[in-house]
C-alpha positions as CSV (number, residue, x, y, z in Angstrom):
1,M,-0.1,0.0,0.2
2,L,3.0,2.3,0.7
3,I,4.4,2.0,-2.7
4,E,0.7,2.4,-4.3
5,Y,0.3,5.7,-2.2
6,M,4.0,6.8,-3.2
7,N,3.0,6.2,-6.9
8,R,-0.1,8.2,-6.9
9,A,1.6,11.0,-4.9
10,M,4.3,11.4,-7.5
11,E,1.5,11.8,-10.1
12,H,0.5,14.7,-8.2
13,A,3.8,16.2,-8.5
14,H,4.4,19.6,-10.2
15,Y,7.6,21.1,-11.7
16,E,9.2,24.2,-12.5
17,I,12.2,26.0,-13.2
18,I,13.7,28.2,-10.7
19,E,16.7,30.2,-10.7
20,D,19.2,28.5,-8.6
21,E,22.3,26.2,-8.9
22,E,20.0,23.2,-9.0
23,P,17.0,24.9,-11.2
24,Y,14.6,22.2,-11.4
25,Y,12.1,22.6,-8.5
26,G,9.3,20.0,-7.9
27,E,6.7,19.7,-5.0
28,I,3.4,17.5,-4.3
29,P,1.0,20.3,-3.2
30,E,-1.4,17.8,-1.3
31,L,1.5,16.9,0.8
32,P,3.0,20.0,2.8
33,G,6.6,20.1,3.0
34,V,7.2,17.5,0.3
35,W,9.3,19.4,-2.2
36,A,12.9,18.9,-3.6
37,T,15.3,20.3,-6.2
38,G,17.7,19.1,-8.8
39,E,20.1,20.0,-11.4
40,T,17.8,17.9,-14.1
41,L,14.1,17.1,-13.9
42,E,15.1,13.4,-13.6
43,A,17.5,14.3,-10.6
44,C,14.5,16.4,-9.3
45,R,12.0,13.3,-9.8
46,R,14.7,11.4,-7.7
47,N,14.9,13.8,-5.1
48,L,11.2,14.2,-4.9
49,A,10.5,10.4,-4.4
50,S,13.5,10.5,-1.8
51,A,11.4,13.4,0.3
52,L,8.3,11.8,-0.1
53,E,9.3,8.8,1.4
54,D,11.2,10.3,4.1
55,W,8.2,12.6,5.0
56,L,5.7,9.5,4.8
57,L,8.0,7.2,7.2
58,F,8.6,10.2,9.4
59,S,4.6,11.0,9.5
60,L,3.7,7.5,10.2
61,M,6.5,6.9,13.1
62,Q,4.7,10.1,14.6
63,G,1.3,9.2,14.4
64,M,0.5,12.1,12.0
65,P,-2.5,12.0,9.7
66,I,-1.6,11.1,6.2
67,P,-3.7,13.1,3.2
68,P,-5.7,10.9,1.4
69,L,-5.0,10.7,-2.5
70,D,-7.5,9.6,-5.4
71,G,-9.5,7.7,-2.4
72,L,-6.4,6.0,-1.1
73,E,-5.9,6.5,2.5
74,I,-3.2,5.2,4.8
75,H,-3.8,5.2,8.7
76,P,-0.9,5.4,11.2
77,P,-0.7,2.3,13.1
78,K,-2.0,3.0,16.8
79,R,1.7,1.9,18.1
80,L,4.7,0.7,16.4
81,A,7.1,-1.9,18.0
82,A,10.2,-0.9,19.3
């Protein structure tokens, strides 16, 4: 389910070119704080996927709500085993 969620989230990504050393900028608007840059569009996509993975795992570990995407919902576990 996590991979499916990540794939759907990446389909929501928006990219633009900015004035920066890494001119490609990408974000997933439905997921606040999930953004990345890269020297190329492909590098930006890889960096964005990595940022998404980190954000998703952190959110789950902290018990934070995960916004639904296209009807797909992920609910944090009540308690994670140590």
